C-alpha positions as CSV (number, residue, x, y, z in Angstrom):
1,M,41.7,-218.2,160.9
2,S,44.4,-217.6,163.9
3,L,46.9,-219.7,164.5
4,R,45.4,-221.1,167.6
5,H,42.5,-222.2,166.1
6,V,44.4,-224.2,163.1
7,F,44.8,-227.3,165.4
8,E,41.3,-226.6,167.6
9,I,39.1,-230.2,167.6
10,R,36.6,-230.8,165.2
11,R,36.4,-226.6,164.6
12,D,34.6,-225.9,161.4
13,V,36.5,-224.5,158.9
14,A,35.2,-222.0,156.0
15,R,33.8,-222.8,152.5
16,R,36.6,-220.8,151.0
17,T,39.4,-222.0,153.5
18,R,38.0,-225.6,152.0
19,L,38.1,-225.2,148.4
20,A,41.2,-223.2,149.0
21,L,43.2,-226.6,150.4
22,G,41.8,-228.0,147.9
23,L,43.7,-226.7,145.1
24,L,46.8,-226.4,147.5
25,S,46.8,-229.9,147.4
26,W,45.9,-230.7,143.8
27,A,48.6,-228.2,143.1
28,L,50.7,-230.1,145.9
29,V,50.5,-233.3,144.1
30,I,50.9,-231.8,140.3
31,V,54.4,-230.4,141.4
32,V,55.6,-233.8,142.8
33,W,54.4,-235.7,139.6
34,Y,56.0,-232.5,137.2
35,L,59.5,-232.9,140.0
36,L,59.7,-236.8,139.9
37,T,59.2,-236.7,135.5
38,E,61.2,-234.0,134.8
39,W,64.7,-234.5,137.1
40,K,63.7,-238.4,136.0
41,L,63.4,-239.8,139.3
42,L,61.3,-242.5,137.7
43,P,61.4,-244.4,134.6
44,P,59.2,-242.7,131.6
45,F,56.9,-245.7,131.1
46,S,55.8,-245.5,134.6
47,L,55.2,-242.7,134.8
48,P,55.1,-240.7,131.4
49,R,55.4,-236.2,131.9
50,P,52.0,-233.8,132.8
51,A,52.3,-232.5,129.6
52,G,52.0,-235.7,127.2
53,V,48.8,-237.0,129.1
54,V,46.8,-233.7,128.8
55,Q,47.3,-234.2,125.0
56,A,46.8,-237.2,125.5
57,F,43.5,-236.5,126.9
58,S,42.6,-234.4,124.4
59,R,43.2,-237.4,121.8
60,L,40.8,-239.2,124.6
61,W,38.2,-237.1,123.6
62,I,38.8,-236.7,120.0
63,E,39.9,-239.5,118.4
64,Y,38.8,-242.7,120.5
65,D,35.1,-242.1,121.8
66,L,36.2,-240.6,125.9
67,L,31.7,-240.1,126.8
68,G,30.8,-242.8,124.7
69,N,33.3,-244.7,126.9
70,V,32.3,-243.1,130.2
71,F,28.8,-244.2,129.7
72,K,28.5,-247.3,128.7
73,S,30.7,-247.9,131.8
74,W,28.3,-246.3,133.4
75,W,24.9,-248.3,132.0
76,R,26.7,-251.4,132.7
77,I,26.9,-250.2,136.4
78,A,23.3,-248.7,136.4
79,Q,21.9,-251.9,135.6
80,A,23.9,-253.9,137.8
81,F,23.0,-252.0,140.9
82,L,19.8,-251.9,139.8
83,W,19.4,-255.6,139.6
84,S,21.2,-255.6,143.1
85,A,19.0,-253.0,144.7
86,A,15.6,-255.0,143.2
87,V,16.7,-257.9,145.1
88,A,19.0,-256.7,148.7
89,I,16.4,-253.9,149.5
90,P,13.8,-256.7,149.7
91,L,15.8,-259.1,151.4
92,G,17.1,-256.9,153.6
93,L,14.2,-255.8,155.3
94,L,13.5,-258.7,155.7
95,M,16.2,-259.7,157.5
96,G,15.7,-256.7,159.6
97,S,12.4,-257.7,159.9
98,F,12.5,-261.3,161.1
99,R,15.3,-263.3,163.0
100,W,14.7,-266.2,161.2
101,V,15.5,-264.4,157.9
102,H,18.4,-263.6,159.6
103,S,19.8,-266.3,160.7
104,L,19.1,-268.2,157.3
105,V,20.9,-265.4,154.6
106,D,22.8,-264.0,157.2
107,P,25.4,-267.2,157.9
108,V,26.2,-266.9,154.1
109,A,26.3,-263.2,153.8
110,A,28.6,-262.5,156.2
111,P,31.7,-264.4,154.7
112,M,30.6,-263.1,151.1
113,R,31.3,-258.8,152.0
114,S,35.1,-260.3,153.2
115,M,36.2,-262.5,150.3
116,P,37.8,-260.6,147.6
117,I,35.6,-260.2,144.2
118,T,38.2,-260.3,141.9
119,A,39.0,-264.3,142.9
120,F,35.2,-264.9,141.6
121,L,36.4,-263.7,137.6
122,P,37.1,-266.3,136.3
123,A,33.8,-268.7,138.5
124,F,31.4,-265.8,136.7
125,I,33.9,-266.3,133.0
126,A,32.9,-269.4,133.2
127,L,29.7,-269.2,134.3
128,F,28.2,-266.4,131.9
129,G,30.3,-266.5,129.0
130,M,32.8,-262.9,128.2
131,D,30.4,-261.2,127.1
132,E,28.2,-258.7,128.4
133,A,26.3,-260.5,131.1
134,M,29.1,-261.4,132.9
135,K,30.4,-257.9,133.2
136,I,26.5,-257.3,134.6
137,A,26.4,-260.1,137.1
138,F,31.0,-259.6,138.5
139,L,28.8,-256.0,139.0
140,C,26.1,-257.0,140.8
141,F,28.0,-259.9,142.8
142,G,30.2,-256.9,144.1
143,M,27.7,-254.3,144.9
144,F,24.9,-256.9,146.3
145,F,26.2,-257.9,149.5
146,Y,27.8,-254.8,150.6
147,L,24.2,-253.1,150.3
148,L,22.2,-255.7,151.8
149,A,24.4,-255.2,154.8
150,V,23.6,-251.9,154.6
151,V,20.0,-252.2,154.1
152,V,20.1,-254.7,157.4
153,E,22.1,-252.5,159.4
154,E,19.4,-249.0,158.7
155,A,16.2,-251.8,159.3
156,D,17.8,-252.5,162.7
157,R,17.8,-248.8,163.8
158,V,13.9,-248.0,162.9
159,D,12.9,-247.2,166.5
160,N,10.5,-249.9,167.6
161,A,8.0,-247.6,169.0
162,I,7.5,-246.3,165.9
163,L,6.1,-249.8,164.6
164,E,4.7,-250.9,167.7
165,T,2.6,-247.0,167.6
166,A,1.6,-248.3,163.8
167,Q,0.7,-251.5,165.0
168,T,-1.5,-250.3,167.7
169,L,-3.2,-248.4,165.6
170,G,-4.4,-251.2,163.6
171,A,-1.5,-251.8,161.0
172,R,-1.4,-254.7,158.9
173,R,1.7,-256.5,158.8
174,A,2.6,-255.6,154.8
175,Q,2.2,-251.8,155.8
176,V,4.8,-251.7,158.8
177,L,7.2,-253.6,156.3
178,W,6.5,-250.2,154.2
179,L,6.4,-247.8,157.3
180,M,10.0,-249.5,157.9
181,F,10.9,-248.8,154.4
182,R,10.1,-245.8,154.3
183,A,12.1,-244.6,157.4
184,S,15.6,-246.6,156.6
185,F,15.3,-245.5,153.0
186,P,16.8,-242.7,153.1
187,A,19.9,-243.8,155.2
188,I,20.3,-246.7,152.6
189,F,19.9,-243.2,149.4
190,G,23.1,-242.2,151.3
191,S,24.8,-245.6,150.8
192,F,24.2,-245.7,147.4
193,R,26.8,-242.8,146.8
194,I,29.4,-245.4,148.4
195,L,28.4,-248.6,146.3
196,Y,28.7,-246.5,142.6
197,D,32.0,-245.9,144.3
198,I,32.3,-249.8,144.5
199,G,31.2,-249.8,140.9
200,W,33.6,-247.8,139.5
201,T,35.9,-250.2,141.0
202,Y,35.5,-253.1,139.6
203,V,34.2,-252.0,136.2
204,I,37.4,-251.6,135.2
205,L,38.1,-255.1,136.1
206,A,35.0,-256.2,134.4
207,E,35.5,-254.3,130.9
208,M,39.6,-255.7,130.6
209,V,38.0,-259.2,129.8
210,N,36.1,-259.0,126.3
211,A,35.6,-255.2,126.0
212,R,34.6,-253.3,122.5
213,K,33.4,-250.1,124.7
214,G,34.4,-249.1,128.6
215,V,36.9,-246.8,130.3
216,G,39.0,-249.7,131.4
217,Y,38.8,-251.0,128.1
218,M,40.3,-247.6,127.0
219,V,43.0,-248.3,129.6
220,E,44.1,-252.4,128.6
221,S,44.2,-251.0,125.1
222,A,46.4,-248.2,126.1
223,R,48.9,-250.3,128.3
224,K,48.3,-253.0,125.3
225,V,50.7,-250.6,122.7
226,L,52.3,-249.1,125.3
227,D,50.6,-245.8,125.2
228,F,51.3,-245.2,129.2
229,D,50.6,-241.7,128.4
230,R,47.1,-242.2,127.3
231,V,46.8,-244.5,130.5
232,Y,47.1,-242.3,132.8
233,A,44.9,-239.8,130.3
234,G,42.3,-242.8,130.9
235,I,43.0,-242.7,135.0
236,I,42.5,-239.6,135.5
237,A,38.4,-239.4,132.7
238,I,37.8,-242.0,135.0
239,G,38.4,-240.2,138.6
240,I,36.2,-237.2,137.0
241,A,33.4,-239.1,135.3
242,A,32.9,-241.1,139.0
243,F,33.7,-237.9,141.5
244,L,30.8,-236.6,138.8
245,F,28.6,-239.2,139.1
246,R,29.3,-239.4,143.3
247,W,28.4,-235.5,143.3
248,L,24.9,-236.3,141.1
249,L,23.8,-238.4,143.7
250,T,24.6,-236.5,146.5
251,A,23.1,-233.0,144.9
252,L,19.8,-235.5,144.3
253,E,20.1,-236.8,147.9
254,H,20.1,-233.1,149.7
255,Y,17.4,-232.9,147.4
256,L,15.3,-235.5,148.2
257,F,15.9,-236.0,152.1
258,P,17.1,-231.7,152.8
259,W,16.9,-233.0,156.8
260,R,19.4,-234.9,156.1
261,R,21.9,-232.3,156.0
262,P,24.9,-231.8,158.1
263,S,24.2,-228.6,159.9
264,R,26.2,-226.2,162.2
265,P,25.8,-226.9,166.8
266,M,22.6,-225.1,168.1
267,A,24.6,-223.2,169.9
268,E,27.2,-221.8,167.6
269,P,24.9,-219.0,166.0
270,A,24.5,-217.9,169.2
271,A,27.9,-217.4,169.9
272,A,28.6,-216.1,167.3
273,A,26.0,-213.2,168.0
274,A,26.8,-213.0,171.3
275,T,31.1,-212.5,170.2
276,T,29.6,-209.8,167.4
277,K,27.3,-208.0,170.1
278,A,30.0,-208.0,172.5
279,Q,32.8,-206.3,169.4
280,R,30.4,-203.9,168.9
281,H,29.6,-202.5,172.0
282,A,34.2,-202.8,172.6
283,G,33.8,-200.4,170.0
């Protein structure tokens, strides 16, 4: 990439360049981290040395059942996700199909999306206790209103011409609703990645309350004994786990809905071919 193309608006970046830039950004983070700890610019407890965190990561793997804790957190998120999807998708389709349902539900759902879910944690402890049911309900609550808004928006985006054509051909109301679901589901599925990110965000808070397993419990137990090497190792483990699950969802989306993959503009291959041809003639 020439220097004049660096600041060209919306110019695509080659895959190797993206990989190199990604590695460079993480290298810069590690270098800054190393220098901050080496020069003792911050207290040791607030930011431990990178070498100590690497050693703590191996201890998490060997002594503290890292995989078991990650799987437990994932299973809590998965249960909450299934419950929220089972309610939000049908309800969102009804809200997108019947305006009276939207007018009935949205005055309650809209303010909930703006409220911090952490404020509801004491209420969920009072309602469900401090065991597993509270954690699942808390996560489900955090996911539900976001997913509901996405389903309503995608249902509204379905072209009326498609629905009118189906009705003209004799489709019943249930078949039209099914058609609306099929037309909107690829975009709804794309939102599942963000939904899982929300789950990983809130599961840490849920697992700090009376938990015996999970990544949040793992980090909180290390904090209580002031083992900040293990705290930071746990944070890194959470980030890796969340990234891997997000990558799996992205791969599944590309497999199920290949037409949703971002593609290059149609003019770009032709322009590239014309440039190559001109270069050959010039040579």
